[in-house]
N, C-alpha and C positions, 0 to 999 in steps of 0.2 A: 463295509455294513457295519452297524454299531451292534454289538452282542447284546442278547436278549437279557434282563437281570433275573437271576434265578427265582423261583417262587418256592422251592421247598429243599429243604435240606435234603443231604445224602447220608450223614452221618445219624442215621435213627434206625430204629425197628420199625418194618412197616408189615401189616399184614397183606400175606400174598393169596392166600384162600384158607377156607375152612380146611381144618383136619381131615374132614370124611371128602374132599374133593381129592385129596392126593391118595393117588392107588397105583398099582404096577401099570401104569398106563402114562404114557408122557403129555405132561399139562403144560403147554404153553401161556404165557401172561406177562403184560408189559409192566413194570414197576418202575416207577421216576424215569419214564424214557428208555428204560434198558431192558432188552427181550430176553426172558428167560425161560428156562424149560425146566420143571420140576417134575420127581416121580419118586416114590418109596422105594427104596432098596428092601432086600431078602430080610435085613434085620430089623425092619420096621420105621428105621429113620430114614429121613426125607433129604434129598439132595436136589440142589438148585445150580444148575449152568447156564452159562450164556447161551443163548438159543442160534448159535451162528458157527458152522462147522470152520475149522482152522483154515481147511484146504479152500473151498469155493464160497463159503459162507452161506452154504443151502442151512435153512432153520435145521437144526437138532431134533424138533420136536416131529419134522417129517420123517425121521427114522426110524428105528426100533429099538426095544430094550431087551438085553439079553443077559440074565442075572444082574448083575451089578453094574454091567457095562451099556454104554448106549452108542448103537452102529447107526453113522451117516447113512442117509438114504439115498447119497447120489455116489460115492466113490467108496462107500464102506470102510473108512476111517473109523476107529473104535476108541472110545474114551471110557476112561474111569470116572465113579462118581467125584473124583478129585479133580476131574477135567484134562487129565494128563492123559495123551493119545497114546495107546499101548498097540495098535495095530494099524500098519499100512499095507494094503494088497500090493502085491508082487515087486515086494521088497523088504529086506531084512532090518536093513538100517531105520533107525528112526530119528527123524529130525528132530534135534532137542527142544527146538521152540515150537513145536507143535502140541500146544494145548489151548484149553478156553478156560475161561473165567470161573471159578469156582464160588459161590456168594455163601457167608455165613447164613445158618438158616436154622431153626428151632421151633420146637412145639410149645404153646402155652396158653392155657384158656380156650382150648377147642380150636386155636388159629394156628397156621404156618407163617410164620416171621421170616421175613430177610432183610437182611442189611447191605444196601447198595452203595454205602461209601468206604471207607477205609478199614480193611478188616482188623486192624489191629485195634480199632476203637470200638468192636462190636462185643460190648459187654451186655452178658444177659440180663444182669440188674436193672438195664434200660428198659426192657420191655413194659408196656404200658399196664396198669393193675386192671383187669379186668376178671377178676378171678369168681365174681359171682355167676359167670358163664360155664362152671364147672364146680361150682361148690353144693355139696349135698345138701344144705338148707335153703337152697335155692333151686328153682325148677325153671327151664325156659327153652327157647330155639330162637334162630334167626335166620338170615339169609344174606348174599351178596347182590348187590345192585349195582350195574355199570352206567354212570350217570355223566351224560355229556356236557358239563361242566368244569370250570377248576374247584379244585377239591375244596379250597378257602370259602367257597358259596356254600358248602353244605355244613362246613364251621362254622359260617355267621349265622346259617338258618336254626342249628340246635343251640346256640348262644342266645338266640332271642325268640323266647318262646311265645311272645305276642303275636305272633302268625297264627298261633292256633285260633284265635276266637275268628279269623278270617278264612283260613285255610281250610281248616278240619271243624268246621262246626258242628257236624253231624255227629262226631264222637267224641274228640277231647278237648273242643274248643270251647271258650264261655267269654263272658264280656268281663267276668273277673280277674282272667289272666291279662287281659290289657290293661286295667285299670289298677292294679294292685302294685303296691311299693316294691321295690328289691332291695338288696344290699349286693354292691361287688365289692370282690377283693382278689389281690392277686400276689402271686410268689416269682420266682425266678424262671419257673419254669409251668406253673400254673394260672388259671384264672377262675374265680368262680360266682356264680350269679345265684343268688338265695332268694326266693320269694314264697312268702305265707298267705292264704287265702281264708281267712275264717269264718264260719257260721255261713254258708253259701251252700246254693244247691249244687248236688254232684251234677258232671257234666253227662251224658248218657254212658261213655264207657266204663267212669269209675262209679255210676249208680249200680250199673250190673255186677261191677267186681264184688262192691262191698255188701251186695245183697246176696248174690250166690256164697260168698264166704261167711257171712258173718247172719246174714237174714235180715240187714238192718235197711230201712228205707227212712231218710231224713237228710236234714242238714250235714254237712261236714266241715270238718278241715282241712284244707289242701296245701300240697308242699309241693316246690319244683326245686331242686338245688342242682343246677348245672355246674360240672366240674372239667373244663378245658385242661389237657397234659400237652405241651407240646410236642411233634407238631401238627399233630392231627387227630386226638382221640378225645372224645368228650364221653363222659358216663352223665345219667341224669337220674336222679334220688327221684322219685314220684309217690304219690301216693293220695289217700284220703281215709282220713279218721272220722268216726263220729264227733260231733261239734263238741267245744268243750271238755275233752277226755285225757288232755296232756299232749296232743301230738305237737302244738305250737311251744316251742322252747320259754319257759317262764321268764321274767324278770328281764326284758330288752335283750335276752340274749339269742335272738332269730337268726344271726349265723352260726350259731352250734347247734346242731343237729343231735351231737350227743345226749343234750338235754331232753331231748323230744322221747314221749311216751307213746307209741303206736300201736298198743295191744289191743286196742280197739279198732283198728282199721285193716287196711290192706296197702300193702307196701312192694313197688316194684323198681328195678333198675332198666333204664334205655342205654344199652350198651352200645356205643359208636366209635369205630376207627375207621378214618377215609385215608386212601391210598391214591396219589397221584397218579396216574396212566401216561396222560402227557401233558401238555399245559391247558389243555380244554376238555378233557375227559379225567375220571376216576372211578375208584372200584370202591364201592361203600359197603361195608360190613357192618352189619347190625344185629342186635340179638336183643329179646326182652325177657328178663327173667324175673320172678316171684317169690315171694315166701310166705303164700298161701295154699290150699289144695293142691300141697306136692305130689300127691298120687295120680292125680286127675290127667293121664296123659291125652285126654279129648280135650280139655281146657289148654294144654300147651298147644295143640295143633291150632285151634280156635283163635287164640291171642296171637300166634305166629302169623297167620292170614290176615287177623284183622290189623295187626299193626303194619303189614306190609301193604294194606290197600289205603292205610294214612300216609304210608311214604311214598305212595306211588303220586299220592297228591303233591307230595313237596317235589317229588321229580319232575313233574310236569312244570311247577314253578320256576326249579331253577335252572331248567334247560331252556325255557322262553327267557328267563333274565340273562344267560349267556349269550343267547342269539342277540338280544338288545344291546349288551356290553359291546359284541363283537363289531356291531353296525354302527356304533356311538363312542368310538376308543379314547376320545377326547374330552369325553363327557366328565362333568365335575361332580361328585358326589359330596353330599352333605351328612353328616349323622346327627340321629336325636338322642336323647337319652338313655334309650331301649337298646343304644346298640353299643351300650359300654363292654358287654361281654365281649362281644366279636372285636371291638377295638382292641382291647388287652389281648385277645388271641393271636389277631393278626402283627401287634407287637411283639410279640414274642416268638412267632415264626420267624418275624424278619431279624431278629436279635441271633437266633441260629443259622440263618441264611447268611447274615453279614459276617459272623465269626468263622462261618467255613471259608468263605470268599474274601477274606481280609488279605491285602497284600501282604505276603512275606518281608520283613525289614531287609536292607541289604548294606551289607558293612561295607564302606568304600574301601579302596586298597590302594595307599599312596607309595609312590614309589621314593625310597631312601637315598637323598644325594649321597 
């Protein structure tokens, strides 16, 4: 049987949970086809272990937490937070091979990140930048959705926002998104799509936000700057400003957001990181952060629930797409101009996967006569 080609790299940090999800209770979760159990230790840090007892493979998440040790719910083997068995019932001698895998884990930007690949390569500096999620100058919140589709379909969806016109017409969508020109750029691990829409009517969502924050009703300049970081993180810089007040970078520098004056507008960041669960399911972590009306907790709640309803529309589309793709495994797909961002994202993902699965070179040994 031919082995399936990997669709995601393992040497990467993947969001495994929101930090508030991990408490003094065993939390099972599957990350990149690997079953983990997470828990918060007495010192407040998080441990992540393989969710299978060394003895008979019962999920350790079916056991119990005692201090910083985890007791298997079948035969009572006890494991430390580092995965080493520290107790075996009815015997004093411990089998030295009795251990389960402990995963590199850390907390940053309100997420718990796990590294499912080579632990020696788990560099904390490689955690994706989602600082808006816990920055004092931004306010917001988010959720996690389990989507029944290949994680790359979510990335595709986020890299091409022209679908807003047709999927989210009652909230953030408008014809201007589908018709506006865009600029696509890319680097070694990133791809960016920049789109400016000048002197337009604001869609319902943004019309409400700029009116609430600034009391403004009128034409706006709108922006969407989508940045992908391989293998699965997408940040989207979005917002509207009063038309002609400097939000659009001057002098043909549309790709340089640093030249943008947004003081007469409202700015948000849609933060997305998608973690493969299996080849056909994923954990979609998202948050919406804003830089206006920071003290209004009610607005934070309203925006979180409003964005959640928008993403439910995406969820229905993505799951229907996955079903159709499973039913037509040999279908030939064709790309449009609007697919530039998702095409570059796929190439960067494929590059990471290929690097991990590159066959090691073998040096032939010849006998000496």
